[in-house]
N, C-alpha and C positions, 0 to 999 in steps of 0.2 A: 498429369494428375489434375483433378479439379481442385479449386481453391480450398474447399472444405476438407478434401482428402489430405491435402498438403498440411493444413492446420492440424488435423487429427494426428497424422504421423509425427509431426513436430512435437506436439504435446506429449505423445507417448514416449518419444525418444528422450525428451527432457525429463520426464518422470523417471524413466529407467536410469538416466544419468544421475539424477539427484538421489534416488534411493540407493544407488551403488555407492555414492560418496558419503551420504549422511544416514543411511539406514540403520547403522549401529546405535544411533541416538534413541531408537525405539526401546532399548533396554535400560535407559537412564531413568533414575528416580527424580523426584522433585528436588529443587535446589534453591538455597538462598531466599530471595523475596517471594518465591512460590508459596512458602509457608505463611506469608502474610495474607495471601489472597484466598487460600483454601478455607480458613474459618469464615471469611466474609461470604464466600459462595455457599458454604454450609448453612449459614444463617439465612441467606436469601431464600433457599429452598426448604427451610425448616422453620417457618413461622414468621419470617420478616420480609415479605415480598416488597414492602415499601423501599427496600434497599435498591431495587431496580431503578426507581425514579430518582432517588437521592444520588445515584451514580452520575446523573446528568446535572445535578444542582449543587454538588459539593466536590471536594478533592477526591482523588483516586482512593477507593475503599474507605473513604472517610478519614484517612490518615493525615493528621496535621503535625505530628511530632517529628517524623522522619523526613518527609518531603511533601511538596505541594504540587503534585502533578494533576493534570486534568485530562484523562484518557478514557472517556466513557465507552467508546466503541470497541476499544481493545478489551475492556472488561466484559462487554456483551459477548465477544467471541469466547471468552473464558467461561461465561455463564452457559453457553451452548455446550461447551465441552463437559462442564460439570453435570449438566442434565443427562448426558449419555454415559459418562465415565465415572462420575463421583470422584473417589480418591485413587483411581487407577491412572498412573502417570502415562501408561502406554498410549491412551487415546489422545492426550494432550500433545505428546510428541508426534503422533501420526498427523494431527491437525497442522502442526508446524511444518511438516514435510509437504503437506498438501498446499498450504499457503505459499510456500517457497516455489513449488512447482507451478502454481497458477501465476505467480509473479514473473517467473522466467518466461512463461508463455506470453504474458502481457507485454513483456519487453520485446519479445519477438514480433508481436503484432505492431507495437509502436514503432520499432526500428524499420520494419517493412513499409509501414505507411509513410514514415519520414523520408526514406530513400525513394519511394515512389513519387512523393511530392517534389523532391529535388531532382528526379529523373537521372539518378546516378547509375551508370552501367545498364546492362540488359536485365530483363526480368529475372532470369535465373541467377544473375550476379547479385541482385538485390536480395533475393531469397536466401542465398548462401551467406551473405554478410549479416543479415538479420538473425539467421540461425546461429552463426558463430558468436554474435554478440550475446544472444540468450544463453548459449552453452557456457560461455566464459562467466557470465553473471551467475549461472546456476552452481558452478563448482568453485568460484573464487574463495580463497581461504578466509577472507574477512567475513564471510557469511556464517561461519561456524557458530558464533555465539547466538546470532539471531535464530538459527535453526535448532541448536542443541539445548538452549535454555528456554524454558516455557515462557517466563515473564518477558523475554526479549521478543515475544509475540508482537509487542507494540511496533517494532521495526517492520515486521512482516505485514501487519495490517495496514500501517501507514503507507508502505511501499505499494501495496495493492491499489489503494485509492489514488495515490500519486500517479502511478502509471496509467490508471484508468482515466484520470483527468487529462493527462497529456495525450493519450490515445484519442479521446473524443475531440480535443482541440485540433489535432493534426488531421485525423482521418475523417471526422464528422464535424466539419466546421460550422454546420448549421445546427449542431446540437450543443451549443454553448452552455445551456442550462444544465445539461448532464455533466459537463466538465466542471462547472461551478459546484454542483452538488457533490461530486466526487472530491473536490478540493476541500469542502467543508468537512466531509467525512474523514479525510486525511488529517485535517487539523484536530479532529476529535479523537484521533487514534494516537498521535504523538506530535509534540511541539515542533519537531524539526521540519514539519510540512510548510513552515513559513517561507522556505526557500522557493516554493513553487511559482509565485508571481514573477520572480527573476528569470526562471526558466521559460515561462510563457513569453516574457518580454524578448528574450534572446531568440526563441523559436519564431516569434512573429517577425522580427527583423530578418532572420534567415530566410523565411518563406515569402517575405513581401515581394510583390511585383512592382513596387514603386520605383521611380527612376532616380530620385535623389535621396541622400542620407537623411535629410530633414523630413521628407515625406515618410520614409520608413520608420523613423523615430515617432512621428506623430501617430501613424497607424498602430505601431506597437503599443504606444501609451494608451490609445483608445481601447485596444483589445485586452490590455492588462488591467484597466480600471475596474471592471466588474470583480476581478479576483481580489483587488485591494478592498473593495466594499465588503466582500465576504470575509476577508481577513479582519477588517474592523469590527464586523458583527461578532466574529469569534472572540476577539479580544475583550469585548464588553461582556459576553457570555462567560468567558473564563474568569474575568475579574469578579463578577458577581458570585461565581461558584466558589472561588477560593480566597 
């Protein structure tokens, strides 16, 4: 099969697997903090459009009494859902399933690219290992909260941009700017994205063709530095916002 055909078949199989495991979440209603965001979204689409920009210049949904999160891109994903679904929970849960499916497919692409770089096994072996990794990720029980709870969307959105950043770093090494942009988007989705520079550093050492450990560390430090700059920019932005 051609590469595009393999990718399409893999995507469809992952989608079937995920909908078989988590499809029953489509009948679930809103829960817990979901009810904090629905009024905010209602106000945004009913006379207060300025809330869109304030989402990027203040804490999550403007809430300062319960928590001080800063996750503007996660809220944008909820804004899109509200535009199409309003107060119908089905559409939000369907979006969560789609996000999770795309994430599993991205993990497949990243794993395949990494295995190709490391030249582990034959082509079909690498394809099989990448598919297995994506399938395990897709159905792993710890994914249940992120998929079933609408507000856990933050995990799904941040994972999407994290995997995208890693994929560009490994598979498209000349597209560093895209990897950095995805990293910033990841940070703007959930704070746990701060771990990505450490992953980049480890990947750089693993993939390095340098002969000595010192050369590998120097190379990894240089490749990680732009991510630390983006992280510093995010910290300043977050500080000013909250």
